C-alpha positions as CSV (number, residue, x, y, z in Angstrom):
1,G,0.0,0.0,0.0
2,Y,0.9,3.7,-0.3
3,E,0.3,6.7,1.8
4,A,-0.8,5.1,5.1
5,F,-2.6,7.0,7.9
6,A,-3.7,5.8,11.3
7,S,-7.3,6.3,12.3
8,S,-7.8,8.8,15.3
9,D,-8.6,5.9,17.7
10,G,-5.4,4.1,16.6
11,K,-7.3,0.9,15.7
12,H,-6.9,0.9,11.9
13,I,-4.4,1.9,9.1
14,Y,-6.0,3.5,6.0
15,Y,-4.0,3.4,2.7
16,T,-4.2,3.4,-1.0
17,K,-2.9,0.9,-3.6
18,R,-2.0,1.1,-7.2
19,E,-5.6,0.9,-8.3
20,P,-8.3,3.4,-7.2
21,G,-9.7,2.9,-3.7
22,I,-9.0,3.4,-0.1
23,W,-8.3,0.4,2.1
24,R,-8.0,-0.2,5.8
25,I,-6.6,-3.0,8.0
26,P,-6.7,-3.4,11.8
27,V,-3.5,-2.5,13.6
28,E,-3.7,-5.7,15.5
29,G,-3.7,-7.7,12.3
30,G,-6.4,-9.3,10.2
31,E,-8.1,-8.9,6.9
32,E,-7.8,-5.7,4.9
33,G,-11.1,-4.2,3.6
34,L,-12.0,-1.8,0.9
35,V,-13.5,1.4,2.5
36,L,-14.1,3.3,-0.8
37,D,-13.8,2.3,-4.4
38,Q,-12.7,6.0,-5.1
39,G,-9.5,7.9,-4.1
40,T,-6.0,7.7,-5.4
41,W,-2.6,8.4,-3.9
42,G,-2.2,12.0,-2.9
43,N,-5.9,12.9,-3.5
44,W,-7.5,12.1,-0.1
45,A,-7.3,13.0,3.6
46,L,-8.4,11.0,6.6
47,L,-10.5,12.7,9.3
48,E,-12.0,11.3,12.4
49,Q,-15.5,11.6,10.9
50,G,-14.6,10.4,7.3
51,I,-12.5,10.8,4.2
52,C,-12.1,13.9,1.9
53,L,-11.4,13.2,-1.7
54,L,-10.3,15.3,-4.6
55,D,-12.1,14.2,-7.8
56,R,-10.5,15.7,-10.8
57,Q,-12.7,13.6,-13.2
58,S,-16.0,15.0,-12.0
59,E,-18.0,16.9,-14.7
60,P,-18.5,19.7,-15.4
61,Q,-15.8,20.7,-12.9
62,P,-13.5,19.0,-10.4
63,V,-14.9,18.7,-6.9
64,I,-13.8,17.9,-3.3
65,K,-16.1,15.3,-1.8
66,F,-16.5,14.0,1.8
67,F,-17.4,10.4,2.7
68,S,-18.9,10.1,6.1
69,F,-18.1,7.0,8.3
70,A,-21.3,7.5,10.2
71,T,-23.8,7.7,7.3
72,R,-21.7,5.9,4.6
73,Q,-22.8,8.7,2.3
74,M,-20.7,10.9,-0.1
75,T,-21.4,14.6,-0.2
76,Q,-19.8,17.4,-2.3
77,L,-17.9,20.0,-0.3
78,A,-16.7,22.3,-3.0
79,Q,-16.7,22.7,-6.8
80,L,-13.3,23.8,-8.1
81,D,-12.4,26.1,-10.9
82,K,-12.2,24.1,-14.2
83,G,-9.8,26.6,-15.7
84,K,-7.2,25.8,-13.0
85,A,-5.8,22.4,-12.4
86,P,-6.2,21.1,-8.9
87,Q,-3.4,18.9,-7.8
88,G,-3.1,16.2,-5.2
89,N,-1.6,16.2,-1.7
90,L,-5.0,17.0,-0.1
91,T,-4.9,17.6,3.6
92,A,-7.5,18.6,6.2
93,S,-7.6,20.1,9.6
94,S,-8.0,17.5,12.5
95,D,-11.4,19.0,13.4
96,G,-12.6,18.9,9.7
97,A,-13.1,22.7,9.5
98,W,-11.0,23.1,6.4
99,V,-9.4,21.2,3.4
100,L,-6.1,22.3,1.8
101,Y,-5.0,21.6,-1.7
102,W,-2.8,23.2,-4.3
103,Q,-3.6,24.2,-7.9
104,A,-1.5,24.8,-10.9
105,D,-2.5,28.3,-12.2
106,Q,-0.5,28.7,-15.5
107,M,3.1,28.5,-14.5
108,D,2.5,29.3,-10.8
109,N,1.0,27.3,-8.0
110,D,-1.5,28.6,-5.3
111,I,-2.3,26.9,-2.0
112,M,-6.1,27.0,-1.6
113,L,-8.1,26.8,1.6
114,V,-11.7,25.4,1.7
115,E,-13.6,26.1,4.9
116,G,-17.1,26.5,6.3
117,F,-18.6,23.3,5.2
118,H,-19.7,22.2,8.7
C-alpha cells in the first residue's frame, strides 16, 4: 500500500494501492477491507469523521467530496475552478473545518483553503 494514515482511535491503518480505492486494515492484524472504491494516492485526507477526496474527473468541474463514516454517504464539499488544475496532496484540519490543496495556475501554484462546510 501507499500513503498510510492511522485512524484517530489508533485501531486501523488506512491506505491506497495502485488501483483506485481506499483500504483499511486493523493495527492488531487481520483482513484488509475496501472502504471506498474511489480515491488515489495524494488525492485524499483521513479525518476522524470520514474521508475527503479530490475528484478531478468530475464533470463539469473538479470537486472535493466527503465520505462520512457514520452515514456511509458521499457529499460534495466544494466545486473547483475548471480553468485551473487542482493537484493532489490533499490535507485537512483535524477538526474537519478546512481542506487544503494546491492548484496549478498557469506556471504558478497557489495553495487553496476550503472552509465553512460544517
